[in-house]
PAMI-553436 format. One line per 10 residues: number of its first residue (from 0); their letters; for each residue z, y, x of C-alpha. Coordinates in nm, 2 decimals, decimal comma, always signed. Layout:
NUM> A> Z Y X  ...
// end
This chain:
0> MDNTVDIMDK> -1,69 -0,17 -0,40  -1,79 -0,44 -0,14  -1,56 -0,67 +0,02  -1,58 -0,77 +0,41  -1,83 -1,04 +0,35  -2,05 -0,86 +0,14  -2,06 -0,61 +0,44  -2,08 -0,87 +0,69  -2,40 -1,01 +0,49  -2,56 -0,68 +0,40
10> GFACLVEKLG> -2,51 -0,55 +0,77  -2,68 -0,90 +0,92  -2,97 -0,89 +0,67  -3,03 -0,51 +0,79  -3,04 -0,64 +1,16  -3,28 -0,91 +1,10  -3,51 -0,73 +0,89  -3,51 -0,50 +1,20  -3,49 -0,71 +1,51  -3,55 -1,07 +1,33
20> VINAERFIAT> -3,29 -1,33 +1,35  -3,34 -1,42 +1,74  -3,23 -1,02 +1,85  -3,03 -1,03 +1,57  -2,80 -1,28 +1,69  -2,88 -1,16 +2,03  -2,74 -0,83 +1,94  -2,40 -0,96 +1,80  -2,37 -1,20 +2,08  -2,35 -0,88 +2,31
30> IKRENFDYTV> -2,14 -0,68 +2,11  -1,87 -0,98 +2,09  -1,91 -1,06 +2,46  -1,90 -0,66 +2,59  -1,59 -0,58 +2,36  -1,84 -0,34 +2,23  -1,67 +0,01 +2,09  -1,90 +0,13 +1,85  -1,70 +0,48 +1,85  -1,68 +0,52 +2,21
40> WRREYFDCMS> -2,06 +0,43 +2,24  -2,17 +0,72 +2,00  -1,93 +0,97 +2,11  -2,08 +0,90 +2,48  -2,40 +0,96 +2,34  -2,35 +1,28 +2,14  -2,07 +1,44 +2,38  -2,35 +1,52 +2,59  -2,59 +1,68 +2,34  -2,51 +2,05 +2,20
50> LEEVSNEAAT> -2,45 +2,09 +1,86  -2,81 +2,22 +1,80  -2,94 +1,88 +1,94  -2,73 +1,65 +1,71  -2,87 +1,91 +1,44  -3,24 +1,88 +1,51  -3,21 +1,51 +1,58  -3,06 +1,46 +1,23  -3,32 +1,68 +1,09  -3,58 +1,48 +1,28
60> YAKKHPHQGR> -3,44 +1,18 +1,14  -3,41 +1,27 +0,78  -3,76 +1,39 +0,74  -3,86 +1,04 +0,94  -3,63 +0,84 +0,70  -3,62 +1,04 +0,32  -3,37 +0,92 +0,13  -3,51 +0,69 -0,15  -3,17 +0,67 -0,41  -3,15 +0,29 -0,35
70> GSRI> -2,89 +0,31 -0,09  -2,57 +0,09 -0,16  -2,21 +0,31 -0,12  -1,98 +0,12 +0,08
// end
């Protein structure tokens, strides 16, 4: 099982891969500055959707991002 430092390193590496170093830093700074709560953010997003809409969105995402078996378990 990964420790907190490993998880932070992997998370930042993902951000850098998708956003670049500068935007990854901006993302983290924004979250810290705004006292960001991921759970509240996701709830606000999903609460306005029906179960069918959530299911369709998940299915669309899964088709675009098929699991390749390289994931790491956290």
